[in-house]
C-alpha positions as CSV (number, residue, x, y, z in Angstrom):
1,M,-8.1,56.2,-6.6
2,S,-11.9,55.9,-6.5
3,M,-13.4,52.8,-8.0
4,L,-16.6,52.8,-10.0
5,T,-19.0,49.9,-10.1
6,V,-20.4,49.5,-13.5
7,S,-23.4,47.3,-14.2
8,G,-25.5,46.6,-17.2
9,S,-28.9,48.1,-17.8
10,P,-31.7,48.4,-17.0
11,H,-31.4,50.8,-14.1
12,V,-34.8,51.4,-12.3
13,H,-35.1,54.0,-9.6
14,G,-38.1,54.3,-7.3
15,D,-39.1,56.2,-4.2
16,S,-39.8,53.1,-2.1
17,S,-37.9,52.4,1.0
18,V,-38.2,49.9,3.9
19,K,-39.4,52.7,6.2
20,K,-42.0,53.9,3.7
21,I,-43.3,50.4,3.1
22,M,-43.5,49.6,6.8
23,Y,-45.4,52.7,7.7
24,T,-47.8,52.1,4.8
25,V,-48.7,48.8,6.4
26,V,-49.1,50.5,9.8
27,I,-51.5,53.0,8.2
28,A,-53.4,50.1,6.7
29,M,-53.9,48.5,10.1
30,V,-55.3,51.7,11.6
31,P,-59.0,50.8,10.8
32,A,-58.7,47.4,12.5
33,M,-57.0,49.1,15.5
34,L,-59.8,51.6,15.9
35,V,-62.5,49.0,15.6
36,S,-60.8,46.8,18.2
37,V,-60.6,49.7,20.6
38,Y,-64.3,50.5,19.9
39,F,-65.5,47.0,20.6
40,F,-63.1,46.0,23.4
41,G,-62.4,49.4,25.0
42,L,-59.3,50.4,26.9
43,D,-58.2,46.7,27.3
44,A,-57.6,46.6,23.5
45,L,-55.7,49.9,23.7
46,R,-53.6,48.4,26.6
47,V,-52.7,45.3,24.5
48,L,-51.8,47.4,21.5
49,V,-49.6,49.8,23.4
50,I,-47.8,47.2,25.6
51,S,-47.2,44.9,22.6
52,S,-45.8,47.7,20.4
53,L,-43.6,49.3,23.0
54,S,-42.3,45.9,24.1
55,C,-41.3,45.0,20.6
56,L,-39.6,48.3,20.1
57,F,-37.8,48.0,23.4
58,F,-36.5,44.5,22.9
59,E,-35.2,45.3,19.4
60,W,-33.4,48.4,20.7
61,L,-31.9,46.4,23.6
62,I,-30.7,43.6,21.4
63,Q,-29.3,45.9,18.7
64,K,-27.5,48.1,21.2
65,Y,-26.0,45.6,23.6
66,L,-25.9,42.2,21.9
67,I,-25.5,42.8,18.2
68,K,-24.0,46.2,18.7
69,G,-25.0,47.4,15.3
70,P,-27.0,50.4,14.1
71,V,-30.3,50.9,15.9
72,T,-33.2,50.6,13.4
73,I,-36.3,50.6,15.6
74,F,-37.7,53.6,13.7
75,D,-37.9,51.7,10.4
76,G,-41.4,50.5,11.4
77,S,-40.7,46.7,11.3
78,A,-40.7,46.2,15.0
79,L,-43.8,48.4,15.3
80,I,-45.6,46.2,12.8
81,T,-44.6,43.1,14.7
82,G,-46.0,44.6,17.9
83,I,-49.3,45.5,16.3
84,L,-49.7,42.1,14.6
85,L,-48.9,40.3,17.8
86,A,-51.6,42.4,19.6
87,F,-54.0,41.5,16.7
88,N,-53.5,37.8,17.5
89,V,-54.3,37.8,21.2
90,P,-57.4,38.4,23.3
91,S,-58.0,41.8,24.8
92,N,-58.0,40.4,28.4
93,L,-54.5,38.9,28.1
94,P,-52.3,39.8,31.1
95,T,-49.7,42.4,30.5
96,W,-46.8,40.2,31.5
97,I,-47.8,37.5,29.0
98,I,-47.9,40.2,26.2
99,I,-44.3,41.2,27.1
100,V,-43.2,37.5,27.0
101,G,-44.8,37.2,23.5
102,A,-43.0,40.4,22.3
103,F,-39.7,39.1,23.6
104,V,-40.1,35.8,21.7
105,A,-41.3,37.5,18.5
106,I,-38.4,40.0,18.4
107,G,-35.6,38.2,20.4
108,M,-36.1,34.7,19.1
109,A,-37.9,34.9,15.8
110,K,-36.3,38.0,14.4
111,M,-33.1,39.3,16.0
112,S,-31.5,35.8,16.6
113,F,-31.4,35.4,12.8
114,G,-29.8,38.8,12.3
115,G,-32.8,41.2,12.1
116,L,-35.0,42.5,9.4
117,G,-34.7,40.7,6.1
118,K,-33.1,37.6,7.6
119,N,-35.9,36.0,9.6
120,P,-37.3,32.9,7.9
121,F,-40.6,33.0,9.9
122,N,-43.1,35.7,10.6
123,P,-42.1,37.0,14.0
124,A,-45.5,38.0,15.3
125,L,-46.9,34.5,14.5
126,V,-44.0,32.8,16.2
127,G,-44.8,34.9,19.3
128,R,-48.4,34.1,19.0
129,I,-47.9,30.3,18.7
130,F,-45.4,30.3,21.6
131,L,-48.1,32.0,23.8
132,L,-50.8,29.7,22.6
133,I,-48.8,26.6,23.5
134,S,-47.4,28.0,26.7
135,F,-50.5,29.7,28.1
136,P,-53.5,28.0,26.4
137,V,-56.1,29.0,29.0
138,Q,-55.3,32.7,28.8
139,M,-54.9,32.7,25.0
140,T,-58.3,31.1,24.5
141,S,-60.4,33.1,27.0
142,W,-62.3,35.3,24.7
143,P,-64.1,38.4,26.1
144,E,-67.3,39.4,24.3
145,P,-67.1,42.7,22.5
146,K,-68.7,45.7,24.1
147,M,-68.8,49.0,22.4
148,L,-66.6,51.7,23.9
149,F,-69.7,54.0,24.4
150,G,-72.2,51.5,25.6
151,S,-72.7,47.8,25.4
152,M,-74.3,45.4,23.0
153,A,-75.2,41.7,23.2
154,S,-72.9,40.3,20.5
155,Q,-73.9,36.7,20.4
156,P,-76.5,34.2,21.7
157,D,-76.2,32.9,25.3
158,A,-75.4,29.4,23.9
159,M,-72.1,30.6,22.6
160,G,-70.9,32.2,25.9
161,G,-67.4,33.6,25.3
162,A,-66.4,31.2,22.5
163,T,-65.4,32.3,19.1
164,P,-67.6,31.0,16.2
165,L,-64.9,28.6,15.1
166,G,-64.5,27.3,18.6
167,F,-68.2,26.9,19.1
168,L,-68.5,25.0,15.8
169,K,-65.6,22.7,16.6
170,E,-66.9,21.8,20.0
171,G,-70.6,21.6,18.9
172,L,-70.0,19.2,16.0
173,K,-69.3,16.4,18.5
174,N,-73.1,16.3,19.3
175,S,-74.9,18.4,16.7
176,T,-75.1,19.1,13.0
177,V,-74.0,22.3,11.2
178,P,-77.5,23.6,10.6
179,E,-78.4,23.2,14.3
180,L,-75.2,25.0,15.3
181,M,-75.6,27.8,12.8
182,S,-79.0,28.6,14.2
183,K,-77.4,29.4,17.5
184,M,-74.7,31.6,16.1
185,P,-74.7,35.3,15.2
186,D,-75.6,36.4,11.7
187,L,-72.7,36.4,9.3
188,M,-73.1,40.2,8.9
189,M,-72.2,40.5,12.6
190,D,-69.0,38.6,11.8
191,F,-68.3,41.0,8.9
192,I,-68.7,44.1,11.0
193,G,-67.2,42.9,14.3
194,F,-69.8,42.0,16.8
195,I,-68.1,38.7,17.7
196,G,-65.6,37.4,20.2
197,G,-62.1,36.8,19.2
198,S,-58.6,38.3,19.1
199,L,-58.2,42.0,18.4
200,G,-57.4,41.6,14.7
201,E,-60.1,39.2,13.7
202,V,-63.3,40.9,15.0
203,S,-64.0,43.1,11.9
204,V,-63.5,41.8,8.4
205,V,-64.6,45.1,6.9
206,A,-61.9,47.0,8.7
207,L,-59.2,44.5,7.6
208,L,-60.4,44.7,4.0
209,L,-60.2,48.5,4.0
210,G,-56.5,48.2,5.0
211,A,-56.0,45.4,2.4
212,I,-57.3,47.6,-0.4
213,Y,-55.1,50.4,0.7
214,M,-52.0,48.2,0.6
215,L,-53.0,46.8,-2.8
216,I,-53.4,50.4,-4.2
217,K,-50.0,51.4,-2.7
218,K,-48.5,48.2,-4.2
219,V,-47.1,47.2,-0.9
220,I,-48.5,43.7,-1.4
221,T,-49.5,41.9,-4.6
222,W,-52.7,39.9,-5.2
223,Q,-51.1,36.5,-5.6
224,I,-50.8,35.3,-2.0
225,P,-54.1,36.6,-0.5
226,F,-56.2,35.6,-3.5
227,A,-54.6,32.2,-3.8
228,Y,-55.1,31.7,0.0
229,I,-58.7,32.8,0.0
230,G,-59.5,31.0,-3.3
231,S,-58.1,27.7,-2.1
232,V,-60.2,28.0,1.1
233,V,-63.3,28.7,-0.9
234,V,-62.7,25.7,-3.2
235,F,-61.7,23.3,-0.5
236,T,-64.5,24.1,1.9
237,G,-67.0,24.4,-0.9
238,I,-66.3,20.9,-2.0
239,L,-66.7,19.6,1.5
240,W,-69.9,21.6,2.0
241,L,-71.5,20.2,-1.1
242,I,-70.6,16.6,-0.1
243,D,-72.1,16.8,3.4
244,P,-73.7,20.1,4.5
245,D,-74.6,18.6,7.8
246,M,-70.9,18.1,8.8
247,Y,-69.2,20.9,6.9
248,V,-70.0,24.6,7.0
249,D,-70.2,26.8,3.9
250,P,-67.2,28.7,2.6
251,L,-68.6,32.1,3.6
252,F,-68.5,31.1,7.2
253,H,-64.8,30.2,6.9
254,L,-64.0,33.5,5.2
255,L,-65.7,35.7,7.8
256,T,-64.7,34.0,11.0
257,G,-61.3,33.6,12.6
258,G,-58.1,35.2,11.4
259,L,-58.3,34.2,7.7
260,I,-58.5,37.7,6.3
261,L,-55.9,39.0,8.7
262,G,-53.6,36.2,7.8
263,A,-54.1,36.3,4.1
264,F,-53.5,40.1,3.7
265,F,-51.3,41.1,6.6
266,M,-49.2,38.1,7.6
267,A,-48.9,35.7,4.7
268,T,-47.8,38.6,2.5
269,D,-44.7,39.4,4.7
270,M,-42.1,40.1,2.1
271,V,-39.3,38.6,4.1
272,S,-40.8,35.1,4.8
273,S,-42.8,34.7,1.6
274,P,-41.7,33.7,-1.9
275,I,-40.4,36.3,-4.4
276,S,-41.8,35.0,-7.7
277,P,-45.5,35.2,-8.7
278,W,-45.9,31.5,-9.1
279,G,-44.1,30.8,-5.9
280,Q,-46.5,33.2,-4.1
281,I,-49.5,31.4,-5.7
282,V,-48.3,28.0,-4.5
283,F,-47.5,29.5,-1.1
284,G,-51.1,30.9,-0.8
285,I,-52.7,27.6,-1.9
286,G,-50.6,25.8,0.7
287,C,-51.7,28.2,3.4
288,G,-55.3,27.8,2.5
289,V,-55.3,24.0,2.4
290,I,-53.4,23.6,5.7
291,T,-55.7,26.2,7.4
292,I,-58.8,24.1,6.5
293,L,-57.1,20.8,7.4
294,I,-56.4,22.1,10.9
295,R,-59.8,23.8,11.3
296,I,-61.8,20.7,10.4
297,W,-59.6,17.8,11.5
298,G,-57.0,19.3,13.7
299,A,-56.9,19.8,17.5
300,Y,-57.3,23.6,17.3
301,P,-60.4,25.4,15.9
302,E,-58.1,27.9,14.0
303,G,-55.2,27.0,11.7
304,V,-54.1,30.3,10.1
305,S,-51.0,30.9,12.2
306,F,-49.8,27.3,11.9
307,A,-50.5,27.2,8.2
308,I,-48.5,30.4,7.5
309,L,-45.5,29.3,9.6
310,I,-45.5,25.9,7.9
311,M,-45.4,27.5,4.5
312,N,-42.7,30.0,5.7
313,A,-40.5,26.9,6.0
314,F,-41.1,26.0,2.4
315,T,-40.3,29.5,1.1
316,P,-36.6,28.8,0.3
317,L,-37.6,25.7,-1.7
318,L,-40.3,27.7,-3.6
319,N,-37.8,30.4,-4.3
320,R,-35.5,27.8,-5.7
321,W,-38.0,25.8,-7.7
322,L,-40.1,28.7,-9.0
323,K,-37.5,31.5,-9.3
324,P,-38.1,34.0,-12.1
325,K,-35.9,34.1,-15.2
326,L,-33.0,36.5,-15.3
327,F,-33.5,39.6,-17.3
328,G,-32.5,38.8,-20.9
329,E,-32.4,35.0,-20.3
330,T,-33.5,33.1,-23.4
331,I,-35.1,29.6,-23.5
332,K,-32.9,27.1,-25.2
333,A,-34.4,25.4,-28.2
334,A,-35.3,21.8,-27.8
């Protein structure tokens, strides 16, 4: 005899699926991928292809021979991990190191917890942090961007191959912010992409195009990115007003490093971020504050990856403390 499962209303049906959501994110990353290839040439394409194929391969291998469950490499999640990992490394990273990062991201950070939907931390960021700690020289050797069809001097000679954040971090030991800013590229160059850095942080405008697309498609919500960016603006704005000789203005922090990439594409990971709107706001604020604490007083010039992973660890607590009310739940009278 067949059994029917009966549940109470409401019953909401939609056309969303994991695969559709994942490939929407992939489409949103296309502008940044194209810009990275334009500025860094075939090296950027090499990193993107190797990282993506390695993530797909390791997920297939683990699912088929270790977990022995259904193979789901075509749902888009492993592909996103591969692209995001590529976005977080320099274009001159050796191929074998990229493969190691892909193995850590998929094998350790994702599949060891059971696969998609069960990983507590963003896999791409785990892979990136592992590579940064294990291979610091290779992970911080930043090639200057050169257009695919020609070349262009992207930054003053004083900066060499350093990123703006790295140049600022090192320069503040002997100089003031106004002196250092005079030696850096115009912020418009940061916005477009004529700066050194990892593949996914060179062009803010390309990332914003993808972010707008995801917001329109309702793949992500506004709470995490806006809370993240807003807390960075407030925190750095206060410091800048207190001492503009020691602290740079908020616009610099927004347009340099991986802040926009992290706020829209990594902190919003639906698996490792809170489910409630208030939980997402607290999560975003925490990411912003930790990012600036590391950027200004930490050992590394960039703090986005560390900040998001730290807040990933707080996600279960935020889900518990700030969980939404059940449908039909009433507030008891005092």
